[in-house]
N, C-alpha and C positions, 0 to 999 in steps of 0.2 A: 188134180192137186183142189185140197180143200181151204181154203182160204183161211187163216185164225180170224176171226177179227176183234181188234182192241178196240177199244171204247169204252172211258169209266166218264160213271155217273157221283158226283161228288153233291148229296143236300150239304146244303148251306142254311143260316136260320131264315127264317120266308120275311122276302124282301115286299113292302110297304110299299107299293107304289104311290098311292095317291101322295103329291106334297111331300115325300122322303126321297123319292130316288133320280136322280142327277144326270144328261151327257152335261160331261164337262169334255170339250175337244176342241180343236180349230175349227169357227163358221170359215169365212173367202179372209183370203187370205190365211197369215201367220195367226190370225189375233183368233184368242181361243176367251171361248166364253160359254155360262155354262147355262145350259136349256133343261124341263122340268120331262121329264118319259112323258107323263102324263100330259100333258098340254100335246107334245110330238102326238103322240098318240087320237090327242084329239082333233087334230087342225088334218092328221089324216085319216080320218075311217075308212072301211072297207066300204066297199059303196053294199047294196042290196044285193046285188048279184055278185059280188067279187067272193073267191075263193080267199086268196092269199096279200098280203099289199108287203111293198118292201119301200123302205125310207132309206139312201143313205141317208149315212150321222155323219161322216169322214174316212179318205182310201187314200194309200199311198202305193209306193212300189211295193212294199216287205208286208203291209193291213187292210184292208177294207171292213171296213165295222158297217151295219145295218139296225132297225132294228126291223122286225119280223112282224106281224100279223096274220094268223092261221086259223079260217071260220070252223073249216071241217079238219082236212087233213094238206098234207102236202104229198105229190106223185113219189110210187121208189121211184129215187134219185140216188145216184154217187155223186163225187167232186171228185173231177182226174185230177186237178191243179192243187189245192189249198186244202187244208187242214180246217176246221172249225170249231171253236169254240159256242156253246151257245149259252145262254143266259135265262130261263124264263122266267119270267115278268110278271104275267098273268096266266090265270086256268093252270089245264091236266091239262094231263093224257097219258097218252106211250110215246113212248119213242120205240121207233123199229130200229134194231142193228143185226139182216140182216134175215136169218130167220127167227131170234132170239126179238118179246117184247117188254122192254121196263118200264112202270111205274111213276109218271115224273109232277111236280106243282112248281109251283112259283117257288125260288128260291131255290130254283138245283140249275147244277151247270153240267155243262154233256161234252165231252168232248169228244170229236169222231175226226178219226184221221184218214186224208184222203185215200182214196179208193173204198170207203167203206158203206155201202150200201144202205141205205135208215132212209126212215118218212116218219116227220109227226104225224100222231095223232086227235085230236081235238075232242075231250070230253067233255066237257062244261059248257052251259048253254051259251055265253059270252063265246068273240075269239080270245084266243091264249097271243101273248103279245113275249118278244124276246129280245136281248142285245145280239148278233149274232158277229161273231169275228173270221175271219177270213184268212190266213194265214201259208203262206204268202197272198195277195193279191189276185182273187181268177181272172185269168184271163175267157178270154171270150167262148174256149168251149171247154167251162169245166165244170160245169153241172149236163150229168149227162144222165135220159132217165131209163127208169129198167124195167122190165115186161116181166110182168109175174109167168 
């Protein structure tokens, strides 16, 4: 039985990241603070041979928020425990959802239900960056790599 893919790609007004986008959330303890996402990216750059880097922003029982950078592409995978919502902050590329590919750019938001096979392919010269929200927070076996 072929599983029907359910995923939404929502086009938003482009988000100018430099100087505008902020992460507002708890830091250590329960204190909330505001941090420039561009500063977080500069403080956590991809290494010269690094393809993907994640920066944890906040984690609770019900959600996990990450800043994710992708130089080339993600391996094809699914999430067994969590739905994810991806807000593309920088870059452009394609999101593969099963056997479909959709063009995405900075400012787009994608909701990918758990169990949906997917991967992001960066088509820009610079690393792409996204805010990724897992709901609920993933367990240790959440990410399952898929062989093509």
